[in-house]
C-alpha positions in Angstrom: 68.6 85.8 122.5 69.2 87.2 126.0 68.7 90.8 127.0 72.2 92.2 127.7 71.1 95.6 129.1 68.2 97.4 130.8 69.4 100.6 129.2 66.8 103.2 128.4 67.9 106.1 126.1 67.6 109.5 127.8 65.4 112.1 126.3 68.5 114.2 125.4 71.8 112.4 124.8 74.9 113.8 126.5 78.5 112.9 126.0 80.2 110.7 128.6 84.0 110.9 128.1 84.5 107.6 129.9 82.1 105.7 127.7 83.6 104.5 124.4 85.7 101.5 125.1 88.9 101.0 123.1 88.7 104.3 121.3 87.3 106.5 124.1 90.4 108.7 124.2 90.0 109.8 120.6 86.2 109.8 120.1 84.3 113.0 120.6 81.0 114.6 119.3 82.6 117.7 117.9 85.0 118.5 115.0 88.0 120.8 114.6 91.6 120.8 115.9 92.6 120.2 119.5 96.1 121.5 119.1 98.4 123.4 116.7 100.6 121.2 114.6 101.7 121.7 111.0 102.0 118.8 108.7 105.5 118.0 107.4 106.2 118.3 103.7 108.6 116.1 101.8 110.2 116.4 98.4 107.7 114.5 96.2 104.6 115.8 94.4 102.2 113.8 96.6 102.1 114.0 100.3 100.2 111.3 102.2 99.3 111.5 105.8 98.0 108.2 107.0 98.2 105.0 109.0 98.4 101.4 107.8 94.7 100.6 108.5 92.6 99.1 105.7 91.6 102.6 104.5 95.2 103.7 104.6 96.4 100.6 102.7 94.1 101.4 99.8 96.1 104.5 99.0 99.6 103.2 99.5 98.8 100.2 97.3 97.4 102.5 94.6 100.5 104.7 94.7 102.8 101.6 94.5 100.8 100.3 91.6 101.1 103.6 89.8 104.8 103.7 90.3 105.2 100.2 89.0 103.5 101.3 85.8 106.1 104.0 85.4 104.2 107.0 86.6 107.0 109.0 88.1 104.5 111.7 89.1 103.1 109.3 91.6 106.2 109.5 93.8 105.1 110.2 97.3 106.1 110.9 100.9 104.0 108.9 103.4 103.9 110.5 106.9 102.7 108.5 109.9 99.6 109.7 111.6 99.2 108.0 115.0 95.4 108.2 115.5 95.7 106.6 119.0 97.8 109.7 120.0 95.3 112.1 118.4 97.6 113.3 115.5 94.5 113.6 113.3 93.3 116.4 115.5 96.3 118.6 114.8 95.6 121.9 113.0 97.5 120.9 109.9 95.8 117.5 109.5 92.3 119.1 110.1 93.2 121.5 107.3 93.9 118.5 105.0 90.8 116.6 106.2 88.2 118.5 108.2 86.7 115.1 109.1 89.9 114.1 111.1 90.2 110.6 109.6 93.1 109.0 107.8 94.1 109.0 105.0 94.5 112.5 103.7 96.4 113.4 100.5 97.9 116.7 99.4 98.9 117.0 95.7 101.6 119.7 95.4 102.4 119.0 91.7 100.5 122.1 90.5 100.6 125.8 91.2 98.3 125.4 94.3 98.1 122.4 96.6 95.0 120.3 96.2 93.7 118.4 99.3 91.8 115.1 98.8 90.3 113.2 101.7 88.2 110.0 102.0 90.0 107.0 100.7 87.6 106.3 97.8 87.9 109.9 96.7 91.7 109.6 96.7 91.6 106.4 94.6 89.3 108.1 92.1 91.4 111.3 92.0 94.6 109.3 91.4 93.0 107.0 88.8 91.8 110.0 86.8 95.0 112.0 87.3 97.2 109.1 85.9 94.5 107.5 83.7 95.1 104.1 85.3 93.0 101.4 87.0 89.7 103.0 86.0 88.1 101.8 82.7 87.1 104.4 80.2 84.4 102.6 78.4 81.1 103.8 80.0 79.6 100.5 81.1 82.9 99.2 82.5 83.6 102.5 84.2 80.1 102.5 85.8 80.6 98.9 87.0 84.0 99.8 88.6 82.6 102.9 90.3 79.6 101.1 91.5 81.8 98.6 93.3 84.1 101.3 94.6 81.1 103.1 96.2 79.7 99.8 97.4 82.8 99.4 99.5 82.7 102.9 100.8 79.1 102.3 101.9 79.8 98.9 103.3 82.9 99.7 105.4 80.9 101.2 108.3 79.1 97.9 108.7 82.3 95.9 108.7 84.6 98.2 110.6 82.4 100.5 112.7 79.7 97.9 113.2 81.0 94.3 113.3 84.6 95.2 114.2 83.6 97.5 117.0 81.1 95.3 118.7 83.0 92.0 118.2 86.5 93.2 119.0 86.5 96.6 120.7 83.3 97.3 122.6 83.8 97.2 126.4 80.9 94.8 126.7 79.7 92.1 124.4 76.2 92.8 123.2 74.6 89.7 121.6 72.1 91.6 119.5 74.7 94.0 118.1 77.2 91.2 117.2 74.5 89.1 115.6 73.2 92.0 113.6 76.6 93.0 112.2 77.9 89.5 111.7 74.8 88.8 109.6 75.4 91.9 107.5 79.2 91.1 107.1 78.4 87.6 105.9 75.8 89.0 103.5 78.5 91.3 102.0 81.0 88.4 101.7 78.3 86.4 99.9 77.8 89.4 97.5 81.5 89.3 96.7 81.7 85.5 96.5 78.8 85.4 93.9 80.4 88.2 91.9 83.9 86.6 91.9 82.5 83.2 90.9 82.1 84.6 87.4 84.7 87.3 87.3 88.5 87.3 87.8 88.3 90.8 89.5 85.6 92.7 91.1 84.7 95.0 88.2 85.3 92.3 85.5 88.4 91.0 83.8 90.7 93.9 84.7 92.3 94.9 88.1 90.9 98.3 89.1 90.5 100.7 91.9 87.5 98.6 93.0 89.8 95.7 93.9 92.3 98.2 95.5 89.5 99.6 97.7 87.8 96.3 98.6 90.9 94.0 99.2 92.3 95.6 102.4 88.9 95.2 104.1 87.4 92.0 102.8 90.6 90.4 101.5 92.1 91.0 105.0 89.0 89.6 106.6 89.1 86.2 104.7 92.9 86.1 105.2 92.4 86.3 109.0 93.9 89.7 109.5 90.8 91.5 110.7 89.5 91.3 114.3 90.6 87.6 114.7 87.1 86.8 113.4 87.9 84.3 110.6 86.6 81.2 112.4 83.6 83.1 113.9 82.5 84.2 110.4 83.4 80.9 108.7 85.3 82.8 106.0 86.7 79.7 104.4 83.3 79.0 102.8 83.8 82.0 100.5 86.1 80.2 98.1 85.9 82.7 95.3 86.8 85.6 97.7 89.6 83.5 99.0 91.0 82.9 95.5 90.8 86.6 94.7 92.3 87.7 98.0 95.2 85.4 97.5 95.9 86.5 94.0 95.9 90.2 94.9 98.0 89.6 98.0 100.7 88.0 95.9 101.3 91.3 93.9 104.6 92.9 95.0 102.9 96.3 94.8 100.3 95.2 97.3 102.9 93.7 99.6 104.8 97.0 99.6 101.7 99.1 100.0 100.6 97.1 103.0 103.9 97.8 104.8 103.7 101.6 104.5 102.6 103.5 107.7 102.1 100.1 109.4 102.8 100.0 113.1 101.7 96.5 114.1 102.9 93.0 113.4 106.4 91.8 112.8 108.9 94.7 112.6 110.1 93.4 109.2 106.6 94.1 107.9 106.5 97.7 109.0 107.7 100.8 107.2 106.5 103.7 109.4 107.3 106.4 106.8 108.1 106.1 103.2 110.0 108.8 101.4 111.8 106.9 98.6 111.5 103.5 97.0 114.8 102.5 98.5 113.2 102.7 101.9 111.8 99.2 101.4 115.3 97.8 101.0 117.2 99.9 103.5 114.8 99.8 106.5 116.2 98.4 109.7 114.9 97.8 113.2 116.8 100.9 114.3 115.0 103.0 111.8 111.7 101.6 112.8 112.3 102.2 116.4 113.3 105.8 115.7 110.3 106.7 113.6 
């Protein structure tokens, strides 16, 4: 392995605004809002502020699954947060999520609004609220939650680690790419071994564990993440491939993947969702105007 840099860390780190590559314009070492901007509020009990990234897709898939089960209380408005433009630093969004990351959910079905942030917390909140996609038997519940939190702990390695250094970093660093590629493949092997003996991640039932893991690792083996499928030899994970294909065929998942999406074919994007009919009546003019 070759040395890619003679960099020596300073005694005290200081922020260089020009250093940060693809996301330099939105990364900063401090929290809090940068500007005043209230969040819009629609007509439904649940207000989602998000973007169609893997973390955002988790929540829109969950909501579409709940609606398909007949939970009318899961009707939602999905508002687009353009993180490249810094929408997540508006005062209203910071009030919904002080960490300034999508997604953020505000439940207005009760006397006082309830904010929920972090995608895993939102999935758990909705599962408990509607008593769906989360087993009640103690052992099965523990298995499901273990895999849910496995994904939450693993995502920084896949997204912030491998994805950043492989796809977004301004310079390619051999050590960093090798380190995170190894860990990403180890995680895929964990899933492949699990899915060799189980239809779904937590067992025989489709749960919030699948909903959390699929947008990241299902997307990776389907070739949607970072253009890294060949590099990571994802075809060798046959059980993950089987699982990813089965979940991707669910109409609820296909709808959820469209919401707040701003990339890909225009026909695959629904920038905002305010009614179920939006999936049928969207047009390129509506997309362009949103």
